[in-house]
VMD Tcl script that builds the backbone (N, CA, C; Angstrom):
set m [mol new atoms 366]
animate dup $m
set s [atomselect $m all]
$s set {name element resname resid chain x y z} {
  {N N MET 1 A 11.560 48.690 35.612}
  {CA C MET 1 A 11.012 49.383 36.771}
  {C C MET 1 A 11.118 50.878 36.516}
  {N N ILE 2 A 9.961 51.521 36.498}
  {CA C ILE 2 A 9.885 52.954 36.200}
  {C C ILE 2 A 9.401 53.680 37.451}
  {N N ASP 3 A 10.185 54.632 37.920}
  {CA C ASP 3 A 9.828 55.402 39.113}
  {C C ASP 3 A 8.692 56.370 38.752}
  {N N ILE 4 A 7.523 56.159 39.347}
  {CA C ILE 4 A 6.366 57.019 39.082}
  {C C ILE 4 A 5.983 57.845 40.317}
  {N N THR 5 A 6.881 57.927 41.270}
  {CA C THR 5 A 6.590 58.627 42.523}
  {C C THR 5 A 6.147 60.060 42.276}
  {N N ARG 6 A 6.871 60.801 41.466}
  {CA C ARG 6 A 6.556 62.224 41.235}
  {C C ARG 6 A 5.178 62.382 40.604}
  {N N GLN 7 A 4.830 61.517 39.657}
  {CA C GLN 7 A 3.517 61.611 39.020}
  {C C GLN 7 A 2.391 61.355 40.024}
  {N N VAL 8 A 2.595 60.370 40.899}
  {CA C VAL 8 A 1.589 60.071 41.918}
  {C C VAL 8 A 1.488 61.238 42.900}
  {N N GLU 9 A 2.620 61.792 43.305}
  {CA C GLU 9 A 2.611 62.954 44.201}
  {C C GLU 9 A 1.854 64.125 43.581}
  {N N GLN 10 A 2.039 64.343 42.290}
  {CA C GLN 10 A 1.339 65.441 41.609}
  {C C GLN 10 A -0.175 65.257 41.662}
  {N N VAL 11 A -0.628 64.026 41.506}
  {CA C VAL 11 A -2.070 63.757 41.587}
  {C C VAL 11 A -2.571 64.070 42.994}
  {N N VAL 12 A -1.853 63.610 44.006}
  {CA C VAL 12 A -2.247 63.864 45.402}
  {C C VAL 12 A -2.292 65.369 45.666}
  {N N HIS 13 A -1.259 66.081 45.276}
  {CA C HIS 13 A -1.197 67.526 45.526}
  {C C HIS 13 A -2.289 68.272 44.766}
  {N N SER 14 A -2.597 67.843 43.551}
  {CA C SER 14 A -3.612 68.539 42.752}
  {C C SER 14 A -5.014 68.411 43.347}
  {N N HIS 15 A -5.238 67.392 44.156}
  {CA C HIS 15 A -6.545 67.209 44.787}
  {C C HIS 15 A -6.615 67.834 46.182}
  {N N GLY 16 A -5.499 68.288 46.698}
  {CA C GLY 16 A -5.487 68.997 47.970}
  {C C GLY 16 A -5.881 68.165 49.181}
  {N N ILE 17 A -5.759 66.866 49.087}
  {CA C ILE 17 A -6.101 66.005 50.214}
  {C C ILE 17 A -4.987 66.076 51.251}
  {N N GLN 18 A -5.361 66.373 52.475}
  {CA C GLN 18 A -4.384 66.499 53.551}
  {C C GLN 18 A -4.155 65.196 54.307}
  {N N SER 19 A -5.190 64.355 54.362}
  {CA C SER 19 A -5.084 63.106 55.112}
  {C C SER 19 A -5.965 62.057 54.444}
  {N N GLY 20 A -5.398 60.884 54.206}
  {CA C GLY 20 A -6.167 59.828 53.566}
  {C C GLY 20 A -5.275 58.713 53.080}
  {N N VAL 21 A -5.719 58.088 51.988}
  {CA C VAL 21 A -5.000 56.966 51.404}
  {C C VAL 21 A -4.958 57.143 49.891}
  {N N CYS 22 A -3.822 56.827 49.317}
  {CA C CYS 22 A -3.633 56.815 47.868}
  {C C CYS 22 A -3.413 55.360 47.454}
  {N N ILE 23 A -4.275 54.877 46.582}
  {CA C ILE 23 A -4.131 53.521 46.065}
  {C C ILE 23 A -3.657 53.622 44.624}
  {N N VAL 24 A -2.560 52.952 44.322}
  {CA C VAL 24 A -2.018 52.902 42.963}
  {C C VAL 24 A -2.236 51.479 42.461}
  {N N PHE 25 A -2.949 51.345 41.335}
  {CA C PHE 25 A -3.364 50.036 40.829}
  {C C PHE 25 A -3.076 49.922 39.340}
  {N N VAL 26 A -2.556 48.777 38.939}
  {CA C VAL 26 A -2.289 48.476 37.531}
  {C C VAL 26 A -3.209 47.329 37.109}
  {N N PRO 27 A -4.121 47.557 36.146}
  {CA C PRO 27 A -5.064 46.516 35.735}
  {C C PRO 27 A -4.499 45.595 34.649}
  {N N HIS 28 A -3.346 45.057 34.890}
  {CA C HIS 28 A -2.692 44.195 33.907}
  {C C HIS 28 A -2.134 42.965 34.611}
  {N N THR 29 A -2.126 41.845 33.932}
  {CA C THR 29 A -1.633 40.604 34.539}
  {C C THR 29 A -0.143 40.379 34.314}
  {N N THR 30 A 0.485 41.277 33.567}
  {CA C THR 30 A 1.926 41.138 33.325}
  {C C THR 30 A 2.686 42.428 33.647}
  {N N ALA 31 A 2.114 43.248 34.535}
  {CA C ALA 31 A 2.771 44.464 35.021}
  {C C ALA 31 A 2.373 44.635 36.476}
  {N N GLY 32 A 3.249 45.252 37.264}
  {CA C GLY 32 A 2.973 45.384 38.685}
  {C C GLY 32 A 3.377 46.729 39.240}
  {N N ILE 33 A 3.148 46.872 40.541}
  {CA C ILE 33 A 3.513 48.078 41.294}
  {C C ILE 33 A 4.258 47.626 42.537}
  {N N THR 34 A 5.306 48.339 42.879}
  {CA C THR 34 A 6.020 48.044 44.124}
  {C C THR 34 A 6.565 49.337 44.714}
  {N N ILE 35 A 6.850 49.297 45.991}
  {CA C ILE 35 A 7.531 50.393 46.681}
  {C C ILE 35 A 8.914 49.876 47.036}
  {N N GLN 36 A 9.920 50.660 46.645}
  {CA C GLN 36 A 11.291 50.206 46.837}
  {C C GLN 36 A 12.212 51.425 46.926}
  {N N GLU 37 A 13.457 51.191 47.285}
  {CA C GLU 37 A 14.436 52.278 47.361}
  {C C GLU 37 A 14.582 52.959 46.008}
  {N N ASN 38 A 14.615 54.298 46.050}
  {CA C ASN 38 A 14.812 55.034 44.796}
  {C C ASN 38 A 16.011 55.975 44.857}
  {N N ALA 39 A 16.892 55.787 45.827}
  {CA C ALA 39 A 18.078 56.644 45.954}
  {C C ALA 39 A 19.257 56.097 45.150}
  {N N ASP 40 A 19.453 54.801 45.167}
  {CA C ASP 40 A 20.590 54.167 44.502}
  {C C ASP 40 A 20.075 53.318 43.337}
  {N N PRO 41 A 20.373 53.679 42.091}
  {CA C PRO 41 A 19.885 52.920 40.942}
  {C C PRO 41 A 20.365 51.468 40.906}
  {N N ASP 42 A 21.412 51.163 41.659}
  {CA C ASP 42 A 21.891 49.777 41.693}
  {C C ASP 42 A 20.895 48.842 42.377}
  {N N VAL 43 A 20.060 49.378 43.256}
  {CA C VAL 43 A 19.040 48.539 43.901}
  {C C VAL 43 A 18.072 48.013 42.840}
  {N N LYS 44 A 17.606 48.888 41.969}
  {CA C LYS 44 A 16.707 48.484 40.883}
  {C C LYS 44 A 17.390 47.450 39.984}
  {N N ARG 45 A 18.631 47.702 39.635}
  {CA C ARG 45 A 19.386 46.766 38.795}
  {C C ARG 45 A 19.512 45.413 39.472}
  {N N ASP 46 A 19.858 45.418 40.756}
  {CA C ASP 46 A 20.013 44.171 41.505}
  {C C ASP 46 A 18.689 43.413 41.604}
  {N N MET 47 A 17.606 44.138 41.840}
  {CA C MET 47 A 16.297 43.486 41.932}
  {C C MET 47 A 15.921 42.815 40.614}
  {N N LEU 48 A 16.103 43.537 39.519}
  {CA C LEU 48 A 15.767 42.966 38.211}
  {C C LEU 48 A 16.662 41.771 37.885}
  {N N MET 49 A 17.934 41.868 38.223}
  {CA C MET 49 A 18.858 40.765 37.977}
  {C C MET 49 A 18.410 39.511 38.729}
  {N N GLU 50 A 18.057 39.673 39.995}
  {CA C GLU 50 A 17.680 38.516 40.801}
  {C C GLU 50 A 16.307 37.957 40.434}
  {N N ILE 51 A 15.353 38.831 40.146}
  {CA C ILE 51 A 14.021 38.335 39.769}
  {C C ILE 51 A 14.105 37.587 38.438}
  {N N ASN 52 A 14.990 38.017 37.548}
  {CA C ASN 52 A 15.174 37.311 36.278}
  {C C ASN 52 A 15.873 35.966 36.463}
  {N N LYS 53 A 16.708 35.847 37.492}
  {CA C LYS 53 A 17.305 34.543 37.817}
  {C C LYS 53 A 16.248 33.608 38.400}
  {N N MET 54 A 15.419 34.150 39.309}
  {CA C MET 54 A 14.394 33.339 39.961}
  {C C MET 54 A 13.303 32.904 38.989}
  {N N VAL 55 A 12.944 33.798 38.079}
  {CA C VAL 55 A 11.881 33.521 37.113}
  {C C VAL 55 A 12.419 33.857 35.720}
  {N N PRO 56 A 13.142 32.905 35.110}
  {CA C PRO 56 A 13.726 33.168 33.786}
  {C C PRO 56 A 12.645 33.274 32.707}
  {N N PHE 57 A 12.951 34.042 31.668}
  {CA C PHE 57 A 11.999 34.231 30.572}
  {C C PHE 57 A 11.623 32.893 29.927}
  {N N GLU 58 A 12.600 32.053 29.684}
  {CA C GLU 58 A 12.368 30.726 29.097}
  {C C GLU 58 A 12.641 29.667 30.160}
  {N N ASP 59 A 11.637 28.822 30.430}
  {CA C ASP 59 A 11.851 27.771 31.425}
  {C C ASP 59 A 10.871 26.610 31.221}
  {N N GLY 60 A 10.500 26.369 29.982}
  {CA C GLY 60 A 9.601 25.257 29.685}
  {C C GLY 60 A 8.152 25.520 30.051}
  {N N TYR 61 A 7.758 26.785 30.135}
  {CA C TYR 61 A 6.377 27.128 30.455}
  {C C TYR 61 A 5.442 26.652 29.342}
  {N N ARG 62 A 4.187 26.398 29.682}
  {CA C ARG 62 A 3.228 25.880 28.707}
  {C C ARG 62 A 2.249 26.934 28.197}
  {N N HIS 63 A 2.186 28.065 28.815}
  {CA C HIS 63 A 1.256 29.127 28.406}
  {C C HIS 63 A 1.518 29.502 26.948}
  {N N ALA 64 A 0.495 29.422 26.119}
  {CA C ALA 64 A 0.633 29.586 24.664}
  {C C ALA 64 A 1.135 30.968 24.257}
  {N N GLU 65 A 0.803 31.999 25.020}
  {CA C GLU 65 A 1.218 33.352 24.645}
  {C C GLU 65 A 2.713 33.576 24.851}
  {N N GLY 66 A 3.360 32.715 25.653}
  {CA C GLY 66 A 4.801 32.808 25.836}
  {C C GLY 66 A 5.262 33.820 26.860}
  {N N ASN 67 A 4.358 34.276 27.724}
  {CA C ASN 67 A 4.752 35.283 28.708}
  {C C ASN 67 A 4.473 34.832 30.148}
  {N N SER 68 A 4.607 33.541 30.387}
  {CA C SER 68 A 4.381 33.024 31.744}
  {C C SER 68 A 5.293 33.671 32.776}
  {N N ALA 69 A 6.530 33.920 32.417}
  {CA C ALA 69 A 7.454 34.555 33.358}
  {C C ALA 69 A 6.909 35.901 33.813}
  {N N ALA 70 A 6.327 36.664 32.903}
  {CA C ALA 70 A 5.755 37.971 33.261}
  {C C ALA 70 A 4.581 37.811 34.225}
  {N N HIS 71 A 3.747 36.811 34.010}
  {CA C HIS 71 A 2.629 36.560 34.927}
  {C C HIS 71 A 3.136 36.196 36.328}
  {N N ILE 72 A 4.156 35.368 36.394}
  {CA C ILE 72 A 4.705 34.942 37.680}
  {C C ILE 72 A 5.327 36.130 38.414}
  {N N LYS 73 A 6.091 36.959 37.702}
  {CA C LYS 73 A 6.713 38.131 38.323}
  {C C LYS 73 A 5.650 39.093 38.850}
  {N N THR 74 A 4.582 39.282 38.089}
  {CA C THR 74 A 3.504 40.152 38.544}
  {C C THR 74 A 2.862 39.605 39.815}
  {N N ALA 75 A 2.673 38.289 39.865}
  {CA C ALA 75 A 2.099 37.683 41.072}
  {C C ALA 75 A 3.001 37.914 42.277}
  {N N LEU 76 A 4.305 37.899 42.076}
  {CA C LEU 76 A 5.245 38.134 43.173}
  {C C LEU 76 A 5.266 39.592 43.620}
  {N N PHE 77 A 5.169 40.515 42.672}
  {CA C PHE 77 A 5.232 41.938 42.994}
  {C C PHE 77 A 3.879 42.487 43.429}
  {N N GLY 78 A 2.820 42.066 42.779}
  {CA C GLY 78 A 1.483 42.566 43.083}
  {C C GLY 78 A 1.053 43.658 42.121}
  {N N SER 79 A -0.255 43.897 42.097}
  {CA C SER 79 A -0.814 44.854 41.147}
  {C C SER 79 A -1.213 46.182 41.788}
  {N N SER 80 A -0.989 46.343 43.093}
  {CA C SER 80 A -1.351 47.608 43.723}
  {C C SER 80 A -0.522 47.868 44.976}
  {N N GLU 81 A -0.508 49.134 45.355}
  {CA C GLU 81 A 0.095 49.579 46.610}
  {C C GLU 81 A -0.806 50.645 47.204}
  {N N SER 82 A -0.910 50.657 48.516}
  {CA C SER 82 A -1.647 51.694 49.237}
  {C C SER 82 A -0.644 52.515 50.032}
  {N N ILE 83 A -0.730 53.837 49.865}
  {CA C ILE 83 A 0.196 54.731 50.539}
  {C C ILE 83 A -0.617 55.750 51.333}
  {N N LEU 84 A -0.286 55.912 52.594}
  {CA C LEU 84 A -0.978 56.898 53.416}
  {C C LEU 84 A -0.623 58.313 52.964}
  {N N ILE 85 A -1.594 59.211 53.123}
  {CA C ILE 85 A -1.381 60.636 52.864}
  {C C ILE 85 A -1.445 61.343 54.207}
  {N N ASP 86 A -0.411 62.117 54.518}
  {CA C ASP 86 A -0.354 62.843 55.786}
  {C C ASP 86 A 0.148 64.252 55.513}
  {N N GLN 87 A -0.593 65.239 55.979}
  {CA C GLN 87 A -0.252 66.654 55.779}
  {C C GLN 87 A -0.047 66.962 54.297}
  {N N GLY 88 A -0.855 66.335 53.444}
  {CA C GLY 88 A -0.843 66.613 52.008}
  {C C GLY 88 A 0.214 65.886 51.214}
  {N N ASP 89 A 1.032 65.058 51.870}
  {CA C ASP 89 A 2.110 64.346 51.183}
  {C C ASP 89 A 1.972 62.840 51.353}
  {N N LEU 90 A 2.517 62.115 50.387}
  {CA C LEU 90 A 2.584 60.664 50.517}
  {C C LEU 90 A 3.500 60.320 51.682}
  {N N LEU 91 A 3.075 59.387 52.509}
  {CA C LEU 91 A 3.849 59.008 53.687}
  {C C LEU 91 A 4.793 57.864 53.300}
  {N N LEU 92 A 5.830 58.234 52.555}
  {CA C LEU 92 A 6.859 57.289 52.125}
  {C C LEU 92 A 8.103 57.501 52.972}
  {N N GLY 93 A 8.878 56.443 53.146}
  {CA C GLY 93 A 10.146 56.563 53.837}
  {C C GLY 93 A 11.128 57.393 53.028}
  {N N ARG 94 A 12.175 57.838 53.668}
  {CA C ARG 94 A 13.166 58.719 53.042}
  {C C ARG 94 A 13.660 58.193 51.694}
  {N N TRP 95 A 13.887 56.896 51.587}
  {CA C TRP 95 A 14.491 56.343 50.381}
  {C C TRP 95 A 13.478 55.605 49.509}
  {N N GLN 96 A 12.191 55.657 49.868}
  {CA C GLN 96 A 11.195 54.885 49.134}
  {C C GLN 96 A 10.645 55.636 47.925}
  {N N GLY 97 A 10.377 54.871 46.875}
  {CA C GLY 97 A 9.710 55.374 45.695}
  {C C GLY 97 A 8.697 54.358 45.222}
  {N N ILE 98 A 7.773 54.806 44.389}
  {CA C ILE 98 A 6.737 53.947 43.813}
  {C C ILE 98 A 7.176 53.591 42.395}
  {N N TYR 99 A 7.203 52.295 42.115}
  {CA C TYR 99 A 7.671 51.827 40.814}
  {C C TYR 99 A 6.585 51.081 40.055}
  {N N PHE 100 A 6.424 51.438 38.791}
  {CA C PHE 100 A 5.650 50.646 37.848}
  {C C PHE 100 A 6.620 49.613 37.278}
  {N N CYS 101 A 6.218 48.359 37.296}
  {CA C CYS 101 A 7.088 47.275 36.846}
  {C C CYS 101 A 6.515 46.636 35.586}
  {N N GLU 102 A 7.226 46.749 34.499}
  {CA C GLU 102 A 6.809 46.174 33.214}
  {C C GLU 102 A 7.549 44.860 33.011}
  {N N PHE 103 A 6.796 43.778 32.958}
  {CA C PHE 103 A 7.410 42.469 32.809}
  {C C PHE 103 A 7.173 41.848 31.432}
  {N N ASP 104 A 6.426 42.527 30.560}
  {CA C ASP 104 A 6.056 41.929 29.274}
  {C C ASP 104 A 5.877 42.998 28.208}
  {N N GLY 105 A 6.840 43.858 28.081}
  {CA C GLY 105 A 6.612 44.967 27.156}
  {C C GLY 105 A 7.843 45.291 26.350}
  {N N PRO 106 A 7.841 46.468 25.804}
  {CA C PRO 106 A 6.921 47.551 26.148}
  {C C PRO 106 A 5.519 47.323 25.562}
  {N N ARG 107 A 4.537 47.785 26.305}
  {CA C ARG 107 A 3.134 47.748 25.907}
  {C C ARG 107 A 2.480 49.035 26.373}
  {N N GLN 108 A 1.315 49.308 25.820}
  {CA C GLN 108 A 0.508 50.429 26.297}
  {C C GLN 108 A -0.092 50.024 27.642}
  {N N ARG 109 A 0.152 50.792 28.688}
  {CA C ARG 109 A -0.292 50.428 30.030}
  {C C ARG 109 A -1.073 51.577 30.674}
  {N N THR 110 A -1.854 51.217 31.674}
  {CA C THR 110 A -2.645 52.173 32.443}
  {C C THR 110 A -2.311 52.007 33.914}
  {N N VAL 111 A -2.174 53.124 34.605}
  {CA C VAL 111 A -2.014 53.119 36.054}
  {C C VAL 111 A -3.174 53.928 36.617}
  {N N HIS 112 A -3.952 53.321 37.513}
  {CA C HIS 112 A -5.065 54.007 38.156}
  {C C HIS 112 A -4.629 54.483 39.533}
  {N N ILE 113 A -5.089 55.666 39.892}
  {CA C ILE 113 A -4.832 56.220 41.215}
  {C C ILE 113 A -6.175 56.565 41.840}
  {N N LYS 114 A -6.419 56.025 43.008}
  {CA C LYS 114 A -7.648 56.292 43.762}
  {C C LYS 114 A -7.250 56.969 45.060}
  {N N LEU 115 A -7.841 58.141 45.311}
  {CA C LEU 115 A -7.569 58.873 46.537}
  {C C LEU 115 A -8.777 58.779 47.452}
  {N N ILE 116 A -8.546 58.441 48.700}
  {CA C ILE 116 A -9.601 58.338 49.685}
  {C C ILE 116 A -9.282 59.344 50.796}
  {N N LYS 117 A -10.152 60.319 50.926}
  {CA C LYS 117 A -9.947 61.376 51.907}
  {C C LYS 117 A -10.499 60.941 53.252}
  {N N ASP 118 A -9.704 61.178 54.318}
  {CA C ASP 118 A -10.188 60.919 55.673}
  {C C ASP 118 A -11.354 61.849 55.978}
  {N N LYS 119 A -12.304 61.357 56.758}
  {CA C LYS 119 A -13.396 62.196 57.243}
  {C C LYS 119 A -12.865 62.976 58.429}
  {N N GLU 120 A -12.690 64.250 58.233}
  {CA C GLU 120 A -12.097 65.089 59.285}
  {C C GLU 120 A -13.186 65.658 60.188}
  {N N GLY 121 A -12.931 65.623 61.478}
  {CA C GLY 121 A -13.857 66.197 62.442}
  {C C GLY 121 A -15.039 65.323 62.773}
  {N N GLU 122 A -15.029 64.064 62.354}
  {CA C GLU 122 A -16.146 63.159 62.675}
  {C C GLU 122 A -15.685 62.065 63.609}
}
mol reanalyze $m
mol bondsrecalc $m
mol representation Tube
mol addrep $m
């Protein structure tokens, strides 16, 4: 789990959008995006520990590529998050951060960010 909050914030700030929506999307079937606490690193450790217990790397899966666990974890986490933009900032809770989740790597990955500006004055 890699905290990408600052990078996403930089994209939002560079476009000067004051109100709208930021969509963060990962076009991969074995990587995901989640919003989670980013104040205490033990939360990330605990999450990874438990998700690995729930979906172990080896468990008699039949997928020939050998990465079924990564596909299952991605399905549980999801491939995108939508975050509101208010007064030019991401509307995240005090302890929330945006995490890129790599379940089958390291690999070369892409994260897409789509900004949708509110129609102001209409």
